[in-house]
C-alpha positions in Angstrom: 6.1 -109.4 17.4 4.6 -109.7 14.0 5.6 -113.4 12.4 5.7 -112.4 8.8 6.9 -109.3 7.2 7.1 -108.4 3.5 8.8 -105.3 2.4 9.1 -103.8 -1.1 8.2 -101.6 -3.9 5.2 -103.4 -5.3 5.1 -105.9 -2.9 1.1 -105.3 -2.3 0.8 -107.3 -5.8 1.6 -110.2 -3.7 -1.2 -110.4 -1.4 -3.3 -113.1 -3.0 -0.5 -115.5 -2.6 0.2 -114.2 1.0 -3.4 -114.9 1.8 -4.1 -118.0 0.2 -2.6 -120.4 3.1 -4.6 -118.5 5.6 -8.1 -119.1 4.0 -10.5 -121.6 5.5 -12.8 -123.3 3.3 -15.8 -121.0 2.6 -15.0 -118.6 5.1 -14.1 -115.2 3.7 -11.5 -112.6 4.2 -12.5 -109.2 5.3 -10.8 -106.1 3.9 -11.0 -103.0 6.0 -10.0 -100.3 3.6 -9.6 -96.5 4.5 -12.7 -94.5 3.0 -10.1 -92.3 1.3 -9.6 -95.1 -1.3 -13.4 -95.4 -2.1 -13.8 -95.0 -6.0 -9.8 -95.0 -6.3 -7.6 -97.7 -8.1 -6.4 -99.6 -4.8 -9.9 -100.7 -4.4 -9.7 -102.8 -7.4 -6.2 -104.1 -6.9 -7.5 -106.1 -3.8 -7.7 -109.7 -4.6 -11.4 -110.6 -3.9 -12.3 -114.6 -3.9 -15.5 -116.3 -3.1 -17.4 -114.4 -0.3 -14.5 -112.0 0.3 -15.6 -108.5 1.3 -14.4 -105.0 1.3 -15.6 -102.8 4.0 -14.9 -99.0 3.5 -13.8 -98.1 7.2 -15.2 -94.8 8.2 -12.1 -93.1 10.2 -13.2 -89.3 9.6 -12.9 -89.9 13.8 -10.3 -92.4 15.5 -11.8 -95.9 16.1 -14.5 -95.7 18.7 -15.6 -99.3 20.8 -19.2 -99.0 19.4 -17.8 -99.0 16.0 -15.7 -102.2 16.6 -18.7 -103.7 18.3 -21.0 -103.0 15.4 -18.5 -104.4 12.4 -18.0 -107.5 15.0 -21.7 -108.0 15.2 -22.4 -107.4 11.5 -19.7 -110.1 10.3 -20.9 -112.6 12.9 -24.6 -112.2 11.7 -23.5 -112.4 7.9 -20.7 -115.0 7.8 -20.8 -116.6 11.7 -16.8 -116.6 11.2 -14.3 -115.2 8.7 -10.9 -116.4 7.6 -9.2 -113.2 8.4 -9.4 -109.4 8.9 -6.9 -107.2 6.4 -6.4 -103.8 7.5 -5.3 -101.6 4.6 -4.8 -97.8 5.6 -3.3 -95.7 8.2 -3.1 -96.2 11.7 -6.8 -95.9 12.6 -7.8 -98.7 9.9 -4.8 -101.1 11.1 -6.3 -100.4 14.5 -9.8 -101.2 13.8 -8.6 -104.4 11.9 -6.8 -105.4 15.0 -9.7 -104.8 17.4 -12.4 -106.6 15.2 -10.2 -109.8 14.7 -9.7 -109.9 18.6 -13.2 -109.3 19.3 -14.6 -112.2 16.9 -13.0 -114.4 19.4 -14.0 -112.7 22.7 -17.2 -112.2 24.5 -18.7 -108.7 25.3 -17.8 -105.2 24.1 -14.5 -104.2 23.1 -14.5 -101.5 25.8 -14.3 -104.4 28.1 -10.6 -104.8 27.1 -9.2 -101.4 27.3 -6.2 -101.7 29.5 -3.0 -103.8 29.6 -3.3 -107.6 29.3 -7.3 -108.2 29.5 -7.8 -109.9 26.3 -8.1 -113.7 27.0 -8.1 -115.4 23.8 -6.2 -114.9 20.4 -8.3 -113.1 17.5 -8.5 -114.2 14.1 -5.4 -114.0 11.6 -5.2 -110.5 10.9 -2.9 -108.3 8.5 -1.7 -105.0 8.3 -0.8 -102.9 5.2 -0.3 -99.3 5.7 -1.0 -96.6 3.5 0.5 -93.9 5.7 3.9 -94.2 7.6 4.7 -92.9 11.0 2.0 -94.6 13.6 4.0 -97.9 14.1 0.5 -99.3 14.2 1.7 -102.1 11.6 4.0 -103.6 14.7 2.4 -102.3 17.9 0.6 -104.6 20.7 -2.1 -102.1 20.9 -5.2 -101.0 19.1 -6.1 -97.4 20.2 -10.0 -97.0 20.8 -12.0 -94.4 22.2 -14.5 -95.8 24.7 -17.4 -94.6 26.9 -15.0 -93.2 29.4 -11.5 -93.3 28.1 -9.5 -93.5 25.0 -7.1 -96.6 25.5 -5.8 -99.5 23.8 -6.6 -103.0 23.8 -2.9 -103.8 25.0 -1.9 -107.5 24.8 0.3 -109.8 23.5 -2.5 -110.9 21.1 -2.9 -107.8 19.6 0.0 -107.7 16.8 -0.9 -108.5 13.3 0.3 -111.9 12.0 1.5 -110.4 8.8 2.4 -107.0 7.6 2.8 -106.1 3.9 5.0 -102.8 3.9 5.0 -101.3 0.4 6.2 -97.9 0.0 4.5 -97.4 -3.2 1.0 -97.3 -1.1 2.2 -93.9 0.5 3.0 -91.9 -2.6 -0.1 -90.0 -2.8 -0.6 -89.1 0.7 -1.7 -85.2 1.4 1.6 -83.6 2.5 -0.1 -82.2 5.8 -1.2 -85.7 6.4 2.0 -87.5 5.9 4.0 -84.8 7.9 1.2 -85.6 11.0 1.8 -89.3 11.0 5.8 -88.8 10.1 5.7 -86.8 13.4 3.9 -89.5 15.2 7.2 -91.7 14.5 9.5 -88.6 15.5 7.8 -88.0 18.8 7.7 -91.9 19.4 11.5 -91.7 19.2 12.0 -88.5 21.6 9.7 -90.3 24.4 11.2 -93.7 24.1 14.7 -92.5 24.0 14.2 -90.0 26.7 12.2 -92.5 28.9 12.8 -94.2 32.4 11.7 -97.7 30.5 14.5 -97.3 28.0 16.5 -100.7 27.4 19.0 -101.7 24.6 16.4 -103.3 22.6 14.3 -100.2 22.3 17.5 -97.7 22.0 18.7 -99.7 18.7 15.3 -99.6 16.9 14.6 -95.8 18.1 17.8 -94.1 17.3 17.7 -95.8 13.8 14.0 -94.3 13.3 15.3 -90.9 14.7 18.2 -90.8 12.3 15.9 -91.4 9.3 13.2 -88.9 10.3 16.2 -86.2 10.3 17.2 -87.2 7.3 13.7 -87.2 5.7 12.4 -83.9 7.7 15.2 -82.0 7.9 17.9 -82.7 5.3 15.7 -83.2 1.9 14.7 -80.6 0.0 11.9 -82.1 -1.9 9.8 -85.3 -1.2 10.7 -88.3 -3.4 10.5 -92.0 -3.6 13.5 -92.2 -1.0 11.3 -90.4 1.5 8.7 -92.8 1.2 10.9 -95.8 1.5 12.7 -94.3 4.7 9.8 -93.3 6.3 8.0 -96.7 6.0 10.9 -98.1 7.8 11.2 -95.2 10.1 7.5 -96.2 11.3 8.4 -99.8 11.7 11.6 -99.2 13.8 9.8 -96.3 15.9 7.0 -98.8 16.5 9.4 -101.4 17.6 11.1 -98.9 19.8 8.0 -98.2 21.9 6.8 -101.9 21.8 9.8 -102.5 23.9 9.4 -99.3 26.1 6.9 -96.6 26.0 5.6 -93.2 24.9 5.4 -90.1 27.0 4.0 -86.9 27.6 3.1 -85.9 24.1 1.0 -89.1 23.8 -0.6 -88.9 27.3 -1.7 -85.3 26.8 -2.9 -86.0 23.0 -4.9 -88.6 24.3 -7.1 -86.2 26.3 -7.5 -84.1 23.3 -8.7 -87.0 21.4 -11.2 -88.0 23.6 -12.9 -85.0 24.1 -12.2 -83.1 20.7 -11.8 -85.8 18.4 -8.5 -84.5 17.4 -6.7 -87.3 15.5 -3.6 -88.6 16.8 -0.8 -87.4 14.6 -2.1 -83.8 14.7 -2.7 -84.1 18.5 0.6 -85.1 19.1 2.1 -82.1 16.9 -0.2 -79.6 18.9 1.1 -80.9 22.1 4.6 -81.1 21.2 4.9 -77.3 20.5 4.5 -76.9 24.3 6.9 -79.7 25.8 10.2 -77.5 25.9 10.1 -78.4 29.7 10.0 -82.3 29.0 12.0 -82.6 25.6 13.7 -79.5 25.3 15.8 -80.7 22.5 13.2 -82.5 20.7 10.7 -79.8 21.2 13.1 -77.4 19.2 14.0 -79.6 16.5 10.2 -80.4 16.1 9.5 -76.8 15.5 12.5 -76.6 13.0 10.8 -79.4 11.0 7.5 -77.9 11.2 9.1 -74.5 9.8 11.0 -76.4 7.1 8.4 -78.5 5.7 5.8 -75.4 5.8 3.3 -77.0 8.0 0.2 -75.2 9.9 -0.2 -76.6 13.5 -3.6 -75.5 14.7 -3.7 -73.1 17.8 -5.9 -72.4 20.3 -8.2 -75.5 20.1 -8.8 -75.3 24.1 -9.9 -71.9 24.3 -13.3 -71.3 25.7 -13.7 -75.0 27.2 -15.5 -75.3 30.4 -14.0 -76.5 33.7 -16.0 -79.8 33.1 -14.3 -80.5 29.7 -11.0 -79.6 31.0 -11.4 -82.2 34.0 -12.7 -84.9 31.4 -9.4 -84.5 29.3 -7.4 -84.6 32.6 -9.1 -87.8 34.0 -8.4 -89.4 30.4 -4.6 -88.4 30.4 -3.9 -89.1 34.0 -5.4 -92.4 33.4 -2.3 -93.2 31.0 0.0 -94.4 34.0 2.8 -96.4 32.2 3.2 -93.2 29.7 3.6 -91.0 32.8 5.8 -93.1 34.6 8.0 -93.6 31.3 8.3 -89.9 31.0 8.7 -88.8 34.5 9.6 -91.8 36.8 7.7 -93.6 39.6 6.9 -90.3 41.3 5.3 -88.6 38.1 2.0 -87.9 40.3 4.1 -85.5 42.3 5.3 -83.8 39.3 2.6 -83.8 36.9 -0.3 -82.6 39.0 -3.8 -82.0 37.8 -3.2 -78.3 38.1 -0.1 -78.4 36.1 -1.8 -80.6 33.3 -4.6 -78.3 33.3 -1.9 -75.4 32.6 -0.8 -77.3 29.7 -4.1 -77.7 28.1 -5.0 -74.2 28.2 -2.0 -73.5 26.4 -3.1 -75.8 23.5 
């Protein structure tokens, strides 16, 4: 679990005080800031000291192992070591910060650590500051990366942040569509964990609260306001905690294939898949469609149209590799239920 959590509107302004005890002599703090904020006021609010550096993280596409390896090499070449890595942005930036922190203290390529409990050494100090709510990346024990052959996280006990700062003010100007897609990532986390075979009371307690908040925000509220930002940030935290002690399911497993082949971003990929999951999550899929309609959101259609057999096979291979997700969704005999043919038919609907 994350060691330290600061929550509150305006809490970002405490960042200098939060980081001070973690500084090591001349070694700088490195801030990965979502490139969305380049030439925007947030960049000027980051409390730089000494050799501290802001790196505008390019998250046009979700993080690749090659990008993680390049950033790690660049930091080693320039500084030798650093005091810590701070990720400020959406889930992709936070995952990038976690991955680089780990790779600064582990040999080889980040692709070598895609899987469960492969990371051997703790990373550098790392802190996460979300500017979008929903992914749960601020509390998860993974950082999802697209590698040469698969899209899979560095899932380990060393992956979670040492510190997170939850300031709902930072999410206030998020584009409405993007806010919805990441919010639905949280909603889908809840649906998948609460109906999964891995469910336990710890996961259930957080999942039920996150689901309640999502319903308030996306079904009951008429207009987006500060209260929505506050609640969605806590829903994201609770939803992330829920899956930290269980797992996600069908939507995520299928979405990983889309992301690997087509570069589809995680939140929107989950939404594309969730439209077609009535067989697995009948009530959740129906409620999801109500949320889409109420919030006037367009979900892309036909993104798999015209793909070759080879491309479908690549997506199926990535998706089938997510064994814990399928097992959580369908049980230990999941391979008898979700055959390659059935998964191909699902992809063809997207």
